[in-house]
C-alpha positions as CSV (number, residue, x, y, z in Angstrom):
1,M,-22.8,-14.4,-4.6
2,T,-19.2,-13.2,-4.4
3,E,-17.8,-11.6,-1.3
4,A,-16.0,-8.3,-1.6
5,F,-12.2,-8.5,-1.4
6,Q,-10.8,-7.7,2.0
7,P,-7.1,-6.8,2.0
8,P,-5.1,-8.4,4.8
9,A,-4.5,-6.3,7.9
10,D,-1.3,-4.2,7.7
11,G,0.5,-4.9,11.0
12,L,3.1,-2.2,10.1
13,A,0.6,0.6,9.4
14,D,0.5,1.8,13.0
15,L,4.3,2.3,13.1
16,A,4.3,5.4,10.9
17,P,1.9,8.3,10.3
18,P,0.1,8.4,6.9
19,E,2.2,11.2,5.6
20,V,5.4,9.2,6.1
21,Q,3.8,6.2,4.5
22,R,2.8,8.3,1.5
23,L,6.4,9.7,1.3
24,A,7.8,6.1,1.4
25,A,5.4,5.1,-1.4
26,R,6.5,8.0,-3.5
27,M,10.2,7.3,-2.9
28,A,9.7,3.7,-4.0
29,Q,7.8,4.7,-7.1
30,D,10.3,7.4,-8.0
31,T,13.3,5.0,-7.6
32,F,11.6,2.3,-9.6
33,S,10.7,4.6,-12.4
34,R,14.2,6.2,-12.5
35,I,15.9,2.8,-12.6
36,F,13.5,1.6,-15.3
37,R,14.4,4.6,-17.5
38,V,18.1,3.9,-17.0
39,D,17.6,0.2,-17.9
40,M,15.7,1.2,-21.0
41,D,18.7,3.4,-22.0
42,D,21.4,0.7,-21.5
43,P,20.6,-2.5,-19.5
44,A,24.3,-3.1,-18.9
45,T,24.8,0.0,-16.7
46,T,24.8,-1.5,-13.2
47,A,27.0,1.4,-11.9
48,R,24.4,3.9,-13.2
49,R,21.6,2.0,-11.6
50,R,23.4,2.2,-8.2
51,A,24.0,5.9,-8.7
52,V,20.3,6.5,-9.4
53,V,19.4,4.6,-6.2
54,G,22.0,6.6,-4.2
55,E,20.8,9.9,-5.7
56,T,17.2,9.1,-4.8
57,V,18.1,8.1,-1.3
58,V,20.1,11.3,-0.7
59,R,17.3,13.4,-2.2
60,Y,14.6,12.0,0.1
61,A,16.9,11.9,3.1
62,L,17.5,15.6,2.7
63,R,13.7,16.2,2.2
64,L,12.9,14.3,5.4
65,R,15.5,16.4,7.2
66,E,13.8,19.6,6.0
67,D,10.3,18.4,7.3
């Protein structure tokens, strides 16, 4: 008989409310997908990658300020 998988305890989960954790997850996913699309367009565009990250950070920082 196989035991069900039990994920490890998340020691950081209590530091932020669930809505902040969900926002952080969306930010990470959005940033990754935007950088991936830039890399698919032209893998040599390091400056563009940095700009995408910067734009994403600014966008979410402004969103957090509004909330």
